[in-house]
C-alpha positions in Angstrom: 125.4 263.9 105.9 125.7 262.5 102.4 127.6 259.4 103.7 124.9 258.8 106.3 122.2 258.9 103.7 124.0 256.9 101.0 122.5 253.5 102.0 118.9 254.7 102.2 118.5 254.1 106.0 115.1 253.5 107.5 116.2 255.3 110.7 118.4 258.3 111.1 119.8 259.2 114.5 120.8 262.9 114.3 122.8 264.4 117.1 122.4 268.2 116.9 121.9 268.1 113.1 121.8 271.9 112.8 124.6 272.6 115.3 127.4 274.8 114.1 125.5 275.6 110.9 124.4 279.0 109.6 120.7 279.6 109.5 120.3 278.9 105.8 122.1 275.6 105.9 120.4 274.5 109.1 117.1 275.2 107.5 118.1 273.1 104.5 119.0 270.2 106.8 115.7 270.5 108.7 113.8 270.4 105.3 115.8 267.5 104.1 115.1 265.4 107.2 111.3 266.2 107.0 111.3 265.4 103.3 112.9 262.1 103.9 110.4 261.3 106.7 107.4 262.2 104.5 108.4 260.8 101.2 110.6 257.8 102.1 109.1 256.8 105.4 112.4 257.4 107.2 112.2 257.7 111.0 114.2 260.6 112.2 115.3 260.7 115.9 117.1 263.9 116.7 118.7 265.2 119.9 118.7 269.0 119.5 118.5 272.4 121.3 117.1 273.9 118.0 113.5 274.9 118.6 113.0 275.1 114.8 113.0 271.3 114.8 109.7 271.4 116.7 107.9 272.5 113.6 108.9 269.3 111.7 108.6 266.9 114.6 105.7 264.5 115.2 106.6 263.8 118.8 108.9 265.6 121.3 110.6 263.8 124.2 111.8 266.2 126.8 114.9 265.1 128.7 115.8 266.7 132.0 118.8 265.7 134.2 119.3 262.6 132.1 115.8 261.3 132.4 112.6 261.5 130.3 110.7 264.4 131.8 107.6 264.2 129.4 106.5 263.0 126.0 104.3 265.2 123.9 102.7 265.0 120.5 103.6 268.0 118.3 100.0 269.3 118.3 100.1 269.5 122.2 102.9 272.1 122.1 102.2 275.8 122.4 104.9 277.8 120.7 105.1 281.5 121.4 107.4 284.1 120.0 110.1 284.4 122.5 109.3 281.2 124.4 107.8 277.8 124.6 105.1 276.6 126.9 103.7 273.1 127.3 
């Protein structure tokens, strides 16, 4: 992660940024990405199965069978404990 951020990128492409991490470290990575977006204007594009990333996303692009299924703004999502509905 440090090497990827060393050159102050304007765009970060993150493939499963919280994958294989414990909950605490995963949360720290999510916070770091959101902080970079808010404070430095970095665009973060993330491919993930981690629903915790929804809370820090502005837009969600749903992919199904290799194709874009739908695009939603974060405020359009309804997140329920134990599930997600759109």
